[in-house]
C-alpha positions in Angstrom: 121.8 125.3 88.2 122.9 128.2 86.8 127.1 128.8 86.3 127.3 132.6 87.0 130.0 133.4 84.5 128.0 132.6 82.0 124.7 132.6 83.3 123.9 129.3 81.3 122.2 126.4 82.7 124.2 123.5 84.1 122.0 120.8 84.9 119.2 119.6 87.3 119.6 117.9 90.3 116.9 115.4 91.3 116.3 112.9 93.4 116.1 109.3 93.0 112.7 108.0 94.0 113.0 105.2 96.4 116.2 105.1 97.4 117.1 108.8 99.0 120.3 109.1 96.4 120.6 112.4 94.2 121.5 112.2 90.2 123.0 115.2 88.2 121.4 115.9 85.1 124.5 118.0 83.0 123.6 119.7 80.1 125.2 118.3 77.2 127.6 121.5 76.4 128.2 122.2 80.8 131.0 122.0 82.8 129.6 119.0 84.5 129.3 117.0 81.4 131.1 113.6 82.4 131.2 114.5 85.9 129.7 111.5 88.3 126.0 111.6 88.3 125.3 109.5 91.5 125.8 110.9 94.8 124.7 109.6 98.3 122.9 113.3 99.4 121.9 116.4 98.3 125.2 118.1 100.1 127.2 115.6 98.7 126.4 116.5 94.7 126.4 120.0 95.8 130.2 119.8 97.0 131.1 117.5 94.3 129.6 120.1 91.5 132.0 122.5 94.2 134.9 120.6 93.5 134.4 120.1 89.8 133.8 123.5 88.6 136.1 125.3 91.2 133.2 127.8 92.6 130.7 127.8 94.4 127.3 125.6 93.8 123.5 127.2 95.1 120.6 125.8 94.0 117.8 127.5 92.1 115.0 127.1 94.1 112.7 128.8 91.7 113.5 126.7 88.5 111.7 123.4 89.3 110.3 120.4 86.8 
């Protein structure tokens, strides 16, 4: 995930193995740090990020670990 104005990495979203839930792993200095990390779906995680940052959240499918 990248925060467009700053062009810096905000963190990552990972699917939790065996549960189907998603976890936001925020970079320590990003605007996502301190927000709830666990979400029932990818859509819920993206919506939470949008609400928390006040902007649109898009996945960067080119970045995979």
